[in-house]
C-alpha positions as CSV (number, residue, x, y, z in Angstrom):
1,M,0.1,0.1,-0.1
2,T,1.2,3.4,-0.9
3,N,1.8,6.5,1.5
4,D,1.6,9.0,-1.1
5,P,-1.7,10.9,-0.4
6,F,-2.5,11.7,-3.9
7,V,-2.3,7.9,-5.2
8,A,-4.5,7.4,-2.1
9,S,-6.9,9.9,-2.9
10,T,-7.8,8.4,-6.3
11,A,-7.9,4.6,-5.6
12,G,-4.6,4.1,-7.4
13,R,-6.1,5.1,-10.5
14,V,-3.3,7.2,-11.4
15,S,0.6,6.8,-10.6
16,S,2.3,9.4,-8.2
17,S,4.6,9.9,-11.0
18,S,2.1,11.4,-13.4
19,Y,1.2,14.2,-10.8
20,P,2.5,17.7,-11.3
21,D,4.9,19.6,-9.4
22,Y,2.5,22.3,-8.7
23,P,-0.5,20.6,-8.2
24,V,-4.1,22.2,-7.5
25,I,-6.4,19.9,-5.4
26,L,-10.1,20.3,-5.2
27,F,-11.8,18.5,-2.0
28,Y,-14.9,18.7,0.0
29,Q,-16.6,16.8,2.8
30,Y,-20.2,17.0,4.5
31,H,-19.3,16.4,8.3
32,S,-20.3,18.2,11.2
33,I,-17.8,20.8,12.7
34,A,-18.7,22.2,16.2
35,D,-16.6,24.8,16.1
36,P,-16.2,26.3,12.4
37,E,-14.4,29.6,13.6
38,Q,-11.8,27.4,15.6
39,F,-11.2,24.9,12.7
40,A,-11.0,27.8,10.1
41,S,-8.3,29.5,12.2
42,W,-6.5,26.0,12.4
43,Q,-6.9,25.7,8.6
44,R,-5.6,29.2,8.1
45,D,-2.4,28.8,10.1
46,L,-1.8,25.6,8.2
47,C,-2.0,26.7,4.7
48,T,-0.1,29.9,5.4
49,S,3.0,27.9,7.1
50,L,2.9,25.7,3.9
51,G,2.7,28.5,1.5
52,L,-0.4,27.4,0.0
53,K,-2.9,29.6,-2.0
54,G,-6.6,29.1,-2.7
55,R,-10.0,29.2,-1.3
56,I,-11.5,26.9,1.9
57,L,-14.9,27.5,2.9
58,I,-16.1,26.1,6.2
59,A,-19.5,25.8,8.0
60,S,-20.9,23.5,10.4
61,E,-21.9,21.2,7.8
62,G,-18.2,20.5,6.7
63,I,-15.5,21.8,4.2
64,N,-15.2,22.7,0.9
65,G,-11.7,23.9,-0.7
66,T,-9.3,24.2,-3.6
67,L,-5.6,24.9,-3.0
68,A,-2.4,25.1,-5.1
69,G,1.3,24.9,-4.2
70,L,4.3,23.0,-4.5
71,R,3.6,19.4,-4.3
72,V,5.4,18.7,-1.0
73,A,3.6,21.4,0.5
74,V,0.2,19.9,-0.9
75,E,1.2,16.5,0.3
76,S,1.8,17.9,3.6
77,Y,-1.6,19.4,3.9
78,V,-3.5,16.4,2.7
79,E,-1.7,14.4,5.3
80,A,-2.6,17.0,8.0
81,L,-6.4,17.1,6.9
82,R,-6.5,13.3,7.0
83,A,-5.2,13.2,10.3
84,D,-8.2,14.6,11.5
85,P,-10.5,11.7,11.9
86,R,-13.7,13.5,10.6
87,F,-11.7,13.6,7.1
88,S,-9.8,10.7,7.2
89,D,-11.3,9.5,4.1
90,I,-11.8,12.7,2.3
91,E,-11.4,12.5,-1.7
92,I,-8.9,14.8,-3.4
93,K,-9.0,15.5,-7.0
94,V,-5.8,16.7,-8.6
95,S,-5.1,18.9,-11.9
96,A,-2.1,20.7,-12.9
97,G,-1.4,24.3,-12.1
98,S,1.2,26.8,-11.7
99,S,2.2,29.7,-9.0
100,D,-0.4,31.9,-10.8
101,T,-3.6,29.5,-10.4
102,F,-4.7,31.7,-7.1
103,P,-3.4,35.3,-6.2
104,K,-4.0,34.7,-2.8
105,L,-5.4,32.4,0.1
106,V,-9.0,33.1,1.3
107,I,-10.5,30.9,4.1
108,K,-14.1,31.9,5.4
109,V,-16.7,30.6,7.6
110,R,-20.1,30.5,6.0
111,P,-23.6,29.2,6.8
112,E,-23.4,26.7,4.0
113,I,-20.2,24.9,2.1
114,V,-22.1,25.7,-1.1
115,T,-24.9,28.4,-1.3
116,L,-28.2,26.8,-2.2
117,G,-30.4,28.6,0.3
118,A,-32.8,25.8,0.1
119,G,-33.2,25.5,4.1
120,P,-32.1,22.5,6.2
121,L,-31.2,19.7,3.4
122,L,-29.1,16.6,4.2
123,P,-27.0,15.7,1.5
124,D,-27.8,13.1,-0.6
125,L,-25.3,10.0,-0.2
126,D,-27.2,7.0,-1.0
127,N,-27.7,8.0,-5.1
128,H,-24.1,7.9,-6.4
129,L,-22.8,6.7,-9.4
130,S,-19.2,5.6,-9.7
131,P,-17.8,7.2,-13.3
132,A,-17.8,3.5,-14.8
133,E,-21.5,3.0,-13.7
134,W,-22.5,6.4,-14.9
135,K,-20.8,5.7,-18.2
136,R,-22.2,2.3,-18.5
137,T,-25.6,4.0,-17.8
138,L,-25.3,6.5,-20.6
139,T,-24.3,3.6,-23.0
140,D,-27.3,1.4,-21.9
141,D,-30.1,3.5,-21.3
142,P,-30.8,5.9,-24.2
143,E,-33.8,7.4,-22.2
144,V,-31.7,8.7,-19.3
145,V,-31.7,12.4,-18.6
146,L,-28.4,14.2,-18.1
147,L,-28.8,17.3,-16.0
148,D,-26.0,19.9,-15.6
149,V,-26.6,21.9,-12.3
150,R,-23.8,24.2,-12.8
151,N,-24.0,27.7,-14.0
152,R,-25.0,28.9,-17.5
153,Y,-21.4,30.2,-18.3
154,E,-19.8,26.9,-17.0
155,S,-21.8,24.7,-19.4
156,V,-21.2,27.0,-22.6
157,A,-17.6,25.9,-21.9
158,G,-18.1,22.1,-21.6
159,K,-20.9,19.5,-20.8
160,F,-21.7,15.9,-21.2
161,E,-23.4,15.3,-24.8
162,N,-27.2,15.9,-24.9
163,A,-27.2,17.3,-21.5
164,V,-30.1,19.5,-20.1
165,T,-28.3,22.9,-18.6
166,C,-29.7,25.1,-16.3
167,D,-30.3,28.8,-17.1
168,I,-28.7,30.3,-13.7
169,G,-26.1,32.4,-12.9
170,H,-25.6,31.2,-9.5
171,F,-26.2,27.7,-7.8
172,R,-28.7,29.5,-5.0
173,E,-30.8,30.0,-8.2
174,L,-31.7,26.6,-8.9
175,P,-34.7,26.2,-6.2
176,A,-36.5,28.7,-8.3
177,Y,-35.5,27.1,-11.5
178,L,-37.0,23.7,-10.4
179,E,-40.4,24.9,-11.9
180,K,-38.8,24.9,-15.5
181,L,-37.7,21.0,-15.0
182,E,-41.2,19.7,-14.0
183,D,-41.5,17.7,-17.0
184,L,-38.5,15.7,-15.8
185,K,-40.2,14.5,-12.4
186,D,-40.8,11.0,-13.9
187,R,-37.8,10.7,-15.8
188,K,-34.2,8.7,-14.7
189,I,-32.0,11.8,-14.1
190,L,-28.3,11.7,-14.1
191,M,-27.3,14.9,-12.3
192,Y,-23.7,16.2,-12.4
193,C,-21.5,19.1,-11.5
194,T,-17.6,19.8,-11.2
195,G,-16.6,17.9,-8.1
196,G,-19.8,16.4,-6.6
197,I,-20.8,18.8,-3.8
198,R,-23.2,20.9,-5.7
199,C,-24.9,17.5,-6.8
200,E,-25.2,16.3,-3.0
201,K,-27.6,19.1,-2.2
202,A,-29.3,19.6,-5.5
203,S,-30.1,15.8,-5.3
204,A,-31.8,16.2,-2.1
205,L,-33.6,19.5,-3.4
206,F,-34.9,17.5,-6.3
207,R,-36.0,14.5,-4.4
208,S,-37.7,16.7,-1.8
209,K,-39.7,18.2,-4.7
210,G,-41.0,14.7,-5.7
211,F,-38.4,13.9,-8.6
212,T,-38.6,10.2,-8.4
213,E,-35.4,8.9,-9.8
214,V,-32.3,10.9,-9.4
215,F,-28.6,10.0,-9.5
216,Q,-25.6,11.9,-9.0
217,L,-21.9,11.3,-10.5
218,H,-19.7,10.7,-7.7
219,G,-16.5,13.2,-7.7
220,G,-18.1,14.8,-10.6
221,I,-16.5,15.9,-14.0
222,A,-13.4,16.0,-12.5
223,A,-13.4,12.1,-11.4
224,Y,-15.1,10.9,-14.6
225,Q,-12.6,12.5,-17.0
226,E,-9.9,11.1,-15.0
227,E,-11.0,7.7,-15.9
228,F,-12.7,8.2,-19.3
229,G,-11.3,11.5,-20.6
230,N,-13.5,13.0,-23.4
231,Q,-15.9,10.2,-23.7
232,H,-19.2,11.4,-23.9
233,W,-17.8,14.6,-22.9
234,L,-17.7,17.9,-25.0
235,G,-15.4,20.9,-24.5
236,E,-13.6,21.9,-21.4
237,C,-14.2,22.0,-17.8
238,F,-14.8,25.3,-16.0
239,V,-12.8,25.9,-12.9
240,F,-13.0,28.5,-10.2
241,D,-9.4,29.9,-10.5
242,Q,-7.1,32.0,-12.9
243,R,-7.0,28.9,-15.3
244,M,-10.7,29.4,-15.8
245,T,-11.0,26.1,-18.0
246,V,-9.1,22.7,-17.9
247,R,-9.1,20.0,-20.7
248,V,-8.3,16.6,-21.5
249,D,-6.8,16.8,-25.2
250,Q,-7.2,13.7,-26.5
251,E,-10.5,13.4,-28.6
252,L,-11.3,17.1,-27.5
253,V,-14.4,18.4,-29.3
254,S,-14.4,22.1,-28.5
255,I,-17.8,23.9,-28.1
256,G,-16.6,27.0,-26.2
257,R,-17.9,30.0,-28.9
258,C,-17.4,33.7,-28.6
259,A,-20.7,35.1,-27.3
260,H,-20.4,37.9,-30.0
261,S,-18.7,36.4,-33.1
262,G,-19.5,32.7,-32.8
263,R,-15.4,32.1,-33.1
264,E,-14.2,28.9,-31.4
265,T,-12.5,30.2,-27.9
266,N,-12.0,29.2,-24.2
267,R,-11.3,32.7,-23.1
268,F,-13.5,34.0,-20.4
269,V,-13.9,37.7,-19.4
270,N,-16.2,39.6,-17.1
271,C,-18.3,42.2,-18.8
272,L,-16.7,45.7,-18.7
273,H,-20.2,47.2,-17.1
274,D,-19.2,46.6,-13.4
275,P,-23.1,46.5,-12.2
276,C,-23.3,43.4,-14.7
277,H,-19.8,42.0,-14.6
278,V,-21.2,38.8,-16.1
279,L,-18.7,36.1,-17.1
280,F,-18.9,35.2,-21.0
281,L,-16.8,33.9,-23.7
282,L,-14.8,36.5,-25.9
283,S,-12.3,35.6,-28.2
284,E,-9.1,37.8,-28.5
285,E,-9.6,38.3,-32.2
286,T,-13.0,39.7,-31.6
287,E,-12.0,42.2,-28.8
288,Q,-9.4,43.3,-31.0
289,A,-11.7,43.9,-33.9
290,D,-13.8,46.1,-31.9
291,P,-13.3,47.1,-28.1
292,Q,-17.1,47.3,-27.4
293,F,-17.3,43.8,-27.6
294,R,-15.7,44.0,-23.7
295,L,-19.3,44.4,-22.8
296,C,-21.4,41.4,-22.8
297,P,-24.1,40.9,-25.6
298,A,-26.8,42.2,-23.1
299,C,-25.2,45.2,-21.9
300,L,-24.1,46.1,-25.6
301,A,-27.9,45.6,-26.8
302,S,-29.1,47.9,-24.1
303,G,-27.2,50.6,-25.7
304,L,-24.1,50.9,-23.6
305,S,-20.7,51.5,-24.9
306,V,-17.2,51.6,-23.6
307,S,-17.6,55.4,-22.9
308,S,-20.9,55.1,-21.2
309,A,-20.4,52.0,-19.1
310,D,-19.6,52.1,-15.4
311,Y,-16.2,50.7,-14.7
312,K,-12.8,52.0,-13.2
313,G,-11.1,54.6,-15.7
314,S,-14.7,54.8,-17.3
315,P,-15.4,58.4,-18.8
316,S,-18.9,57.8,-17.4
317,R,-17.7,57.4,-13.8
318,V,-17.4,60.9,-11.9
319,G,-14.5,61.1,-9.3
């Protein structure tokens, strides 16, 4: 048995030699934390001492984090976290990063480790499908419905083939969006997100509202691609750090398209108009052709321009 924390995290599917020198780790676990503030203080001291950057959210219901650093530092962090009996079996997903992946370390205590705002819901733990079971179900059951519960800007970069996507800007909008999915109540639903954390709460929400057959991808897109790459997958996977997207190059089918020109791109920008600030895909060629395209399509259609939009340095901003 290996002592390598990364190999243990993925059940030995990938050898330790294949992991990057500057890894990015993604992890979460729902587990009761009696004193979140104290736990956050320990996490802050630990990460600072190891020179790690990233974001960790802590609540009484558990931990949700993504960190980057030198391999030896990340290994030390994983070992320390797993030394806590509450998180001894926490799963760690790994991808390649750099010193620029995160600008700083942010550790916060929140009411939820992923904000749904649907009241007290215990996460669903009894309806997970392993990546192999997920893939087999896609192959064997053509009537199954794939449901992407991520935000709209994530699914435009990449998604499973034929997936139903949710037109939401934030996960907390999902409860209100449920009424648009009423016709799926009696269908077999395969639900997925990036790493699995949103699905555990979303699945509980759906089942509480009468959806009869809901299953979730264990470990999310990250775990699936680790085993099966781009099989049944289109595009790239959005991530919440400076990389914006990660990809598996073998048999990649790009679906990201510039919101203004339709050019193929994986480049995300925020709308120049600060009150909007929505993320959208914008190719460099399109922006160079006309700087007005730095505004999202909706803001541009509303009549805003680079000179009239509200942003730092804008001619329209007074003072």
